[in-house]
N, C-alpha and C positions, 0 to 999 in steps of 0.2 A: 728471058729472066724478068721477073716482076720489078718495076721501078721502085727505088727506095730500099732495096735489099743489098746487103754487103756482097761483094764478089766472093764466091767460094774459092777455097784454096785448091790449086791445081798441082798435083804432084809432078806433072810433066814439065813444069817450069820451076827451077830452083832459084834461090836468091842470087846465086853467083852466075847463072846463065844469062846470056844476052837476051834482052826483051825487045830488041829492035824488030819492028814489024808487027808486034803484038798490039791489039787494040787498046789494052789497058795501060800501055806505057805512055800514051800521049797526055799532055797537060789537060786537054779538054776532057778526056775520059776520066782522068784521076779526079778532077773537080766534080764531074757528074757523079762519080761513085761516092765521094765524100758528102755531096749534097744529100744523097740517099741515106748515108749513115747519120747525118745530122737530123734528117726527118725521123729516122728510127729512134734516135736518142730522145728527141723531143716528145715523140709519141709515148715512149716508155715512161719518161718522167711524168707526163701528164696523168698517168694511171696510178701513180704512187699516192697512197693516202698520206696526207700531211697534217692531219689535225693535231698530232702530238709530236711533230718534228720541229726541233728548235735550232740546232746549230746548222742544219741543212748542208752537210758536206756533199760536194759533188763527187761523182765517181772519179773524176780526173784527179791526178796526183798534184797538180800545180795550177795556180791561176795565171802564172806568167805565160806570155805568148811562146808558142813553140817556134823556135828559130830554125830557119833552113840552114843546113850546113853543106854549102856547095862543094866543099872539099872533103866531105865525109867519105868514109870507105864505101858506103852504100852507093853513093852517086858514082864513084869511080868504077866500081865493079859492075853495076847494073846499067849504067848509062842513063839512069832516070834524070829528069830535069829538076834542078833546084827551084825553078819557077813553079813547077807543080807542087813541090813540097811547101813553098811559101803560100800558095793558094790553099793547100790543105790546112795550114796553120790557121788561116783566117776563118775557115769554115768550122774547124774543130773548136776554136775558141768561141765562136758564135753559138755552137751547140752547148758548150760548157756554160755560157752565160744564160742561155735559155733554161738549161737544166737547173742551175742554181736558183734562178728566179722562180721556177715552178715549185721547187722544194721549200720555199719560204713558208713559215707557218701562217695559217689563215684563221681568223676569228678566234685567236687564243685570248681569253679574257685576262685582265689584270686584277690583282688583289686591290679591292677598294677599302676594306676595313678588316681589322682583327680585334675582336672583343673577348673579354673573359668574364665569367660569372661564377662567383663563389656561392654555392647553394648547399642547403642541408642534405645529408648529415655532415659530410666532410669532403665534398667534391668540387672540382674546378672544371667548368665546361668552357670550351673554346669555340667561338663562332667566327668563321671566315666568310666574307662576302666578296664576290667578284663583281666587276663592273657590268656584267651582263645580268646581274640579279641573282645568280646561282649562289646558294648558301651551303656551306659544309660545316659539320660539327665534329669536335674531338674532345678528348678529356685529358687534362693535365693534372689530375689529382695527385698530390703528394701529402699523405696523411700527416697532419700536424704542422704543415709548412705552407699552407695555401698562400699566405701573404708574400712569401719569398718567391714563389713560382709566378704569381701575378706580376710582381715587379720585374721579372725577367722578360716579360712580353713588351716592355717599353723599348728595349733594343730591337726586338723583332719587328715592331711597327716601324721604327726608323729605317730598318734595312729592307723590309719586304713590301710595304705599301707601294703599289705601282708595279710590282714584279709580276711576270707571267705566272698565273695561278697553276698552270699545268706543269710547270718545271719543278716537280716535286723533289726529284733527286738533287737538282742544283740548289734548291732552297735548303734541303737537309744538310748538304755538304757545307754550304755557306754558313748556316746557323751553327754548325758544329765546329768548323775550323777557324772562322774569322773572328771568333770571340777571344782567341789566344788562350785564355784560361778555359779549358774545355772539360766536358764530362761532369760527373758528380750528379747527385740526385735532383738538385734544383734546376739547373740548366737543361739536363736531359729530360726531366718531366715536362718542362715548357716546350722543348722541341718535339717531344712525343705527342703532346696535344695538338700542336700546329700540324704535324705530319698527318695525324689521323684526320683532321679537318680537311686538309688538302685532298687526301684520297677520297673522302666522302664527297667533296665538292666535284671532283672529276667524275666520279661514278654517277652522281646525280645529273651532271650536265650531259653525259653520254647515255644515261638511262640504263646503266649496267651495275651489277654488284661489284664491289671491290675485288672479290675473289676472281671474278671473270677477267678483270684487268691484270691480275697477277698470273694469268695463264690458265685459269680454270681450276676446278676442284678435283681432288683425288679421292674425296669421300663426300657423301651426301648428308651424313649425320655425324654429330659430334658427341662423344661420350662426355658426361659431366659428373662432377661430384659437388656436394654442398658442405658447408661448414656447420659444425654442431657445438663449437665452444670448447669447454674443458679447461679454461684458464684456471679457475679456482673452483673446484668441483661442485659437481652439479650432476644432475641426473642426465648424463650423456646418453644413456640407453633410451630414455623417453624422447629426447631430441632426435635420436637416430630413427626411432619408430615413426616420428612425424615426417622425416625425410623419406622414409620408405613409402609412406602414404602419398607423398608428392611425386613419386615416380623415380626417385633416386635409388641406385644400387650401390653407391659408394659415398663415403663422407670423409671429411678431414676434421681432426680435433687436435688441440694442444696436448702434447704428451704429458705435460707436468705443469704445475704452478711454478712460480719463481723458485729458483734453486741456487744455493750457495756454491762456492768453490768445492766445499766438501759438505755433503748433506747426509741426513739420516737415511739408512736403508728403507725406512718406512715410506719415504717419498717415492722410491722405486716401486714398492709394493702397490701403492695407490695407483700409479700409472698403469701397472699391469692389470689391476682390477677393472679399470675403466676400459682398457682395450678389449679385454675378454668379454665384458658386458655387451659391447657393440658387435664383436665378431660372432657372438652366439646368435645374433639376429640374422646371420647369413650375409652381412654387408662387408664390403671391402673398406678398409680403413687406412687413410694416410695419417701418419703421426708427425705433427709439427713440433720440433724441439725449439723453434723460434729463435735460435741463437742464444737462448737464455741458459743453456746447460753448458757448463765448463768441462774442460777436457777429462778430468778425473771422473766426473759423474756421467758424462756422455758415453764414455767407453763402457761403463757398467750398464747403462740404460739400453744401449743398442743390443748388448748381449742378452739382456733380460727379455726384450720384446721379440727377439728373433724367432723363438719357437711358435709364436702366434701369427707369424707371417703377415705383417702389415704390408699394405700396398707400396709404401715407401716411407722413409724417414726424411723429413725436411729440415734443413739447416741444423744438423746435429751439433755444430759449433758455428760461431760467427765466421763469415766468409773470409775475413782477413787472416784467419789462422789456418793457412794452407797445410802447414806441417802437422798441426793437430788433427785436421780433417783426415789426412792420410793415416795417422796413427789410430784414431778411434774407429775407423771403418775397416781397417786391415783385417782380412779374414772373415768379414761378415757377409752373409748372403742377402742381407736386406738392401734393396735398391736405395741409393742415396740421391736426394734431390736438393737443389738450391738454386738461387738466382734472383730472388726478389730484390736483393740489395747490390746487384751488379747492373751497370748502366750502359754497356756497349759491348761490341764483339771483342774488344781488347780486354775488357774486364773478365769475360768468359774464357779467354784464350788459355790461361794457365791451368784452369780446371779441366778443360778438354784435353789439352796436350799432356797433362800429368795423369790422366785416367782417374781423376778424383771423384767423378760424379757419373751417375747412371741416367739421371733425368735433369734437364735444365728447366728452370722456371723464370724466364724473363717476364717482366711486367710490362705490358704494352703501353702503360702510362708513365713508366720510368726509364725504359731501356731504348728510347729512340723511336717509339711508335712502330707503325707497320713496316716502314722501309728498313729500319735497323734490325727489328726482330726477325724479319724474313732472312736476313743475312746470318743472324745468330743461329736460326734453325738449320740453315744449310751447313754451317760450320759444325754443328752438333751431329748432323747426319754423317759427315766425313769421319767422325770418331765413333759411330754406332751408338750414339747417345739419344735417348728419347726426349721429346718436347712436351711439356705440360705447363702452359703459361699461367703465371700467377695473376689472380684478379679478385681482390676483396673490395672492389670499387663500384663504379656506377655503370649505367647502361651503355655508354659510348665506349668505355674501356673494354667491357665484355664483348660488345659487337666487333671491336677491332680484333680481339683475341680469336673470335670465330673465323674471321677472314684468314688468319694465319693457320688456324687449325685445319680448315678444309683444303688448304693448298700445300701443306707440309706433310710429306710421306712419313716422317718419323714422329708425327704427333701421336700422343698416347691418351691424354685425358685433360679436360678443362675445368678449372675451378669456376663455379657459378655463384656469384655473390647475391643470392636471394635469401632474405631472412637473416642476414648476418646481424649479430647482436650489436655491432657498432652502428648499424644503419637504421634498422627498421623502426625504431622509436620515432624518428623524424621523417624518414623517406626510405624507400626501398627501390629495388631494381626497376619496377614499372612506373614509378611515381611521375617522372617527367617525359614519359613515352606515350604516344598516341596508339601505337600498334603493339601493345604488350603481349598479344597472342603469340608473337614470334618467340617468346621465351618459354613456351609450353614444353614440359619435360615428359617424354614417353619412353618407358623401358630404359631409363637411365641415359637418354640422349635427347638432344634437340636437333631440329633440322637446320641445314645451312640457310643463312639469311638471304633470301632471294630478292629483296627490294633493292632499289638503286643505292649506290654508295655503301655505307655501312649497314644498311638494311633496317635502321630504326628511324622512326619519325618523331622528332623532338617537339614537345609542346612549348614553343618559344614563349608564349604569354606566361605560362606557369613558371618557366625558368626565370624570366625577367622579374616577375612578382616575387619569387623566392629570394632572388639576389638582392632586390631593393629593400627587402625586409631586414637584411643584415644577418649573415650566418653567425651562429654561435661558434666561436673559435674552438674547434676541436683540438684537443691535446692528448697525446699518449698518456695512459695511466702511469702514475708515479708509484713504483713499488719499492718497499723497503723490507729488509729482513727483520727477524726478531731483535737483532742488535741495533737496528736503526740505520744500517748502511744501505745505500741505494742498490737495487738489483736490476738486472736486465729484464725488460718487459717482454 
């Protein structure tokens, strides 16, 4: 038998049979055998990749020495020597120590700095640098609340400067749980941007796209749709034709302008006219009610648009009205989508468990970043619910969405924030990116981003210049009805 290999089990010798006279029953033979096992364990441990191993658990169940039990049943029945068992304990614990030492992480960089940049039109970029010089970027944009999100990063700096940069899940759990007051749009947007940046950093350090770190892609191309407005009418048909020329086969628009608790049927007629104008171009249309339509009107509007087969209806009522959502969508064949104002898997839980939604739309810059949105996508798959991430933001948020899109089997379609009227007057999707060609749309799809990390190369000089100039503080439009009362935007 080759040295260093474990002794094979012999059916001819049972545990209870006498082993007197057998060569493996002597203390010397037992120790020799265990030395071979130690060698095998050490050899196996040395071949384990440890670049992302942190807690380094040893296969052994306990660090405590294995004590010989001279009076044990085994010694009494087999006649084996307690001295041999004691020697085995020494050798096994030596192997455990060697294994544990081998599994310790090597060359894991620490977080050196965390920076935030408020840049036009309404975005917050996050830059994380490790002490080996690797840089990762993320996006923590929360429309209209940039100052609050930037303030949340003070606590993150206190907690995570000096932390192992590769321990992304530990950082996520720490950032989420140790604040005590958890969740909500501000804290979760900050955590989202940090999470994206850490994944980008890890991918760049390893020279791999994030989707590869998530287990590889299930698709090579991502279906996308573009926004065409429709807030307060306008020639949505013209905007849709422009999107067609850009390679899009699907668009999304607001279903209606602001609407009161009880509004004129004329507002419903106007919504149908706009929908029909775009559908006649042969395009698929997602209708965004934007939570601005109240129960009594939402029920009517969903029934009115159903014959024209929209791709989905988004936020038919505000997400906090679960009972209203169930009522207004009951009996309708139109797929219901929502999720941009939900911030964690726990927020999505009642919608999935209650069967209230057909498509979930987590925002990668609001709902915990890549780490959490991957969990949300998996939860949706368990309920046979599709995934269509929300993204009216910047290039980093969009790139993060693509990582989830190509690794989630229940992904359906991705919002692409190019040419959105909120943005393009000051900056657009390619403005702060060196490799804007990755955003090319062909036949309604973009290719998976193959570059390391998130797959986009940020122009850091331009970001710093734009941030130092001082961003105009973007605020949501303030809408009021004919009577002067404030209305949902």
